C-alpha positions as semicolon CSV with decimal commas, in nm:
position;residue;x (nm);y (nm);z (nm)
1;X;2,155;-4,802;3,965
2;X;2,374;-4,660;3,690
3;X;2,422;-4,336;3,883
4;X;2,567;-4,537;4,171
5;X;2,821;-4,708;3,946
6;X;2,659;-5,051;3,939
7;X;2,801;-5,275;3,669
8;X;2,584;-5,258;3,353
9;X;2,549;-5,638;3,350
10;X;2,401;-5,635;3,702
11;X;2,162;-5,355;3,597
12;X;2,045;-5,565;3,299
13;X;1,985;-5,868;3,522
14;X;1,794;-5,660;3,780
15;X;1,571;-5,507;3,511
16;X;1,504;-5,852;3,363
17;X;1,398;-5,984;3,707
18;X;1,179;-5,679;3,768
19;X;1,008;-5,711;3,428
20;X;0,945;-6,081;3,493
21;X;0,779;-5,993;3,824
22;X;0,561;-5,726;3,659
23;X;0,450;-5,971;3,390
24;X;0,390;-6,261;3,629
25;X;0,186;-6,061;3,881
26;X;-0,024;-5,902;3,606
27;X;-0,085;-6,232;3,429
28;X;-0,178;-6,407;3,756
29;X;-0,429;-6,127;3,825
30;X;-0,574;-6,187;3,480
31;X;-0,621;-6,557;3,558
32;X;-0,785;-6,492;3,895
33;X;-1,026;-6,214;3,798
34;X;-1,289;-6,271;3,533
35;X;-1,351;-5,896;3,505
36;X;-0,994;-5,858;3,375
37;X;-1,058;-6,090;3,079
38;X;-1,206;-5,847;2,828
39;X;-1,100;-5,676;2,509
40;X;-1,080;-5,344;2,693
41;X;-0,832;-5,481;2,949
42;X;-0,630;-5,638;2,669
43;X;-0,597;-5,296;2,510
44;X;-0,498;-5,140;2,841
45;X;-0,223;-5,394;2,883
46;X;-0,072;-5,373;2,535
47;X;-0,078;-5,234;2,184
48;X;-0,168;-5,492;1,925
49;X;0,097;-5,484;1,654
50;X;-0,125;-5,403;1,359
51;X;-0,296;-5,740;1,338
52;X;-0,595;-5,729;1,102
53;X;-0,785;-5,983;1,313
54;X;-0,880;-5,739;1,588
55;X;-1,251;-5,726;1,656
56;X;-1,298;-5,512;1,962
57;X;-1,563;-5,244;1,988
58;X;-1,423;-5,055;2,286
59;X;-1,244;-4,724;2,242
60;X;-0,868;-4,739;2,200
61;X;-0,684;-4,669;2,523
62;X;-0,386;-4,436;2,517
63;X;-0,241;-4,611;2,817
64;X;-0,059;-4,909;2,673
65;X;0,158;-5,038;2,953
66;X;0,371;-5,295;2,774
67;X;0,453;-5,044;2,502
68;X;0,563;-4,795;2,767
69;X;0,790;-5,054;2,925
70;X;0,941;-5,144;2,588
71;X;1,001;-4,775;2,512
72;X;1,167;-4,734;2,852
73;X;1,402;-5,023;2,768
74;X;1,496;-4,852;2,442
75;X;1,549;-4,517;2,613
76;X;1,781;-4,678;2,870
77;X;1,957;-4,883;2,600
78;X;1,849;-5,208;2,770
79;X;1,654;-5,366;2,484
80;X;1,913;-5,646;2,444
81;X;1,890;-5,782;2,800
82;X;1,600;-6,027;2,751
83;X;1,374;-5,822;2,980
84;X;1,131;-5,777;2,692
85;X;1,106;-6,155;2,651
86;X;0,991;-6,192;3,013
87;X;0,683;-5,987;2,919
88;X;0,599;-6,212;2,624
89;X;0,337;-6,426;2,807
90;X;0,156;-6,110;2,919
91;X;0,181;-5,962;2,570
92;X;0,034;-6,278;2,419
93;X;-0,248;-6,282;2,676
94;X;-0,331;-5,920;2,587
95;X;-0,333;-6,016;2,218
96;X;-0,559;-6,314;2,294
97;X;-0,809;-6,087;2,469
98;X;-0,826;-5,858;2,165
99;X;-0,829;-6,103;1,876
100;X;-1,142;-6,241;1,707
101;X;-1,242;-6,578;1,853
102;X;-1,496;-6,742;1,621
103;X;-1,358;-6,931;1,320
104;X;-1,125;-7,225;1,265
105;X;-0,859;-6,989;1,131
106;X;-0,888;-6,785;1,454
107;X;-0,828;-7,102;1,654
108;X;-0,524;-7,186;1,441
109;X;-0,384;-6,835;1,482
110;X;-0,426;-6,856;1,860
111;X;-0,243;-7,190;1,858
112;X;0,042;-7,048;1,648
113;X;0,085;-6,711;1,821
114;X;0,039;-6,797;2,189
115;X;0,356;-7,002;2,227
116;X;0,462;-6,845;2,559
117;X;0,134;-6,939;2,725
118;X;0,056;-7,295;2,832
119;X;-0,254;-7,473;2,705
120;X;-0,410;-7,442;3,053
121;X;-0,353;-7,065;3,051
122;X;-0,499;-7,016;2,702
123;X;-0,811;-7,217;2,786
124;X;-0,853;-7,030;3,115
125;X;-0,844;-6,694;2,933
126;X;-1,091;-6,814;2,668
127;X;-1,331;-6,952;2,929
128;X;-1,305;-6,637;3,143
129;X;-1,344;-6,395;2,853
130;X;-1,621;-6,146;2,932
131;X;-1,775;-5,934;2,653
132;X;-1,793;-5,567;2,745
133;X;-2,090;-5,466;2,532
134;X;-2,354;-5,592;2,289
135;X;-2,120;-5,588;1,988
136;X;-1,911;-5,872;2,123
137;X;-2,011;-6,229;2,181
138;X;-1,900;-6,469;2,448
139;X;-1,648;-6,730;2,335
140;X;-1,848;-7,039;2,244
141;X;-1,769;-7,376;2,405
142;X;-1,722;-7,527;2,058
143;X;-1,452;-7,269;1,978
144;X;-1,276;-7,344;2,308
145;X;-1,285;-7,716;2,220
146;X;-1,130;-7,640;1,876
147;X;-0,844;-7,451;2,039
148;X;-0,805;-7,722;2,302
149;X;-0,783;-7,990;2,032
150;X;-0,502;-7,796;1,864
151;X;-0,323;-7,744;2,195
152;X;-0,335;-8,114;2,289
153;X;-0,021;-8,175;2,083
154;X;0,180;-7,939;2,305
155;X;0,391;-8,073;2,586
156;X;0,396;-7,777;2,822
157;X;0,335;-7,701;3,187
158;X;0,005;-7,787;3,347
159;X;0,040;-7,495;3,589
160;X;-0,201;-7,207;3,555
161;X;-0,026;-6,950;3,772
162;X;0,323;-6,815;3,713
163;X;0,569;-6,847;4,001
164;X;0,625;-6,489;4,116
165;X;0,907;-6,607;4,343
166;X;1,111;-6,745;4,055
167;X;1,460;-6,595;4,043
168;X;1,682;-6,589;3,738
169;X;2,040;-6,697;3,788
170;X;2,258;-6,397;3,874
171;X;2,604;-6,358;3,726
172;X;2,853;-6,119;3,881
173;X;3,103;-6,030;3,610
174;X;3,461;-5,946;3,698
175;X;3,529;-5,592;3,591
176;X;3,884;-5,479;3,662
177;X;3,920;-5,133;3,810
178;X;4,079;-4,872;3,585
179;X;4,262;-4,740;3,894
180;X;4,584;-4,901;4,012
181;X;4,539;-5,032;4,367
182;X;4,870;-4,880;4,482
183;X;4,741;-4,536;4,382
184;X;4,418;-4,552;4,584
185;X;4,415;-4,332;4,894
186;X;4,198;-4,454;5,180
187;X;4,043;-4,163;5,371
188;X;4,141;-4,141;5,739
189;X;3,772;-4,115;5,830
190;X;3,748;-4,490;5,757
191;X;3,972;-4,548;6,064
192;X;4,169;-4,825;5,895
193;X;4,506;-4,717;6,034
194;X;4,569;-5,068;6,165
195;X;4,611;-5,190;5,804
196;X;4,957;-5,181;5,645
197;X;5,018;-5,121;5,276
198;X;5,224;-5,399;5,115
């Protein structure tokens, strides 16, 4: 886009929309497929930012997709365009899959950290969580009820799925040309000879 001279503001908006679509489609897949709700998949989706509450016995995956996308934004100098924020629900879902889910303090941490996910989405992930080996335990119904009790105070959407057809408002900025219009030469191959210069 930049190589074709597209305005940087339009590029930022296009990247934001694309990142939203990536996050929404991935998160919807997570909600629909129980086999995606495991610690291993959470690690494949994202890198956990050094949280000491991780209790996941699977090997660490070098393929951390959200981290790659964030690095790409930095490399392209697009980190200030809110594209990263569109991935926040997916990032929080990946964190939720990796974090320990047993104590009251775990429930409180889930309530405090998963602010971009609705209560319905959090409960769906907890109920769908599938342990990948003998070292992990299934999330107990009592733990899910604790989290649900904390989430009852929230006034958020009751929708489970994200709308993948949602479009952000597009703004077309006016960028004046550095070239004076009277100096522009129109090639004869355009066959615009019927136009007169004023």
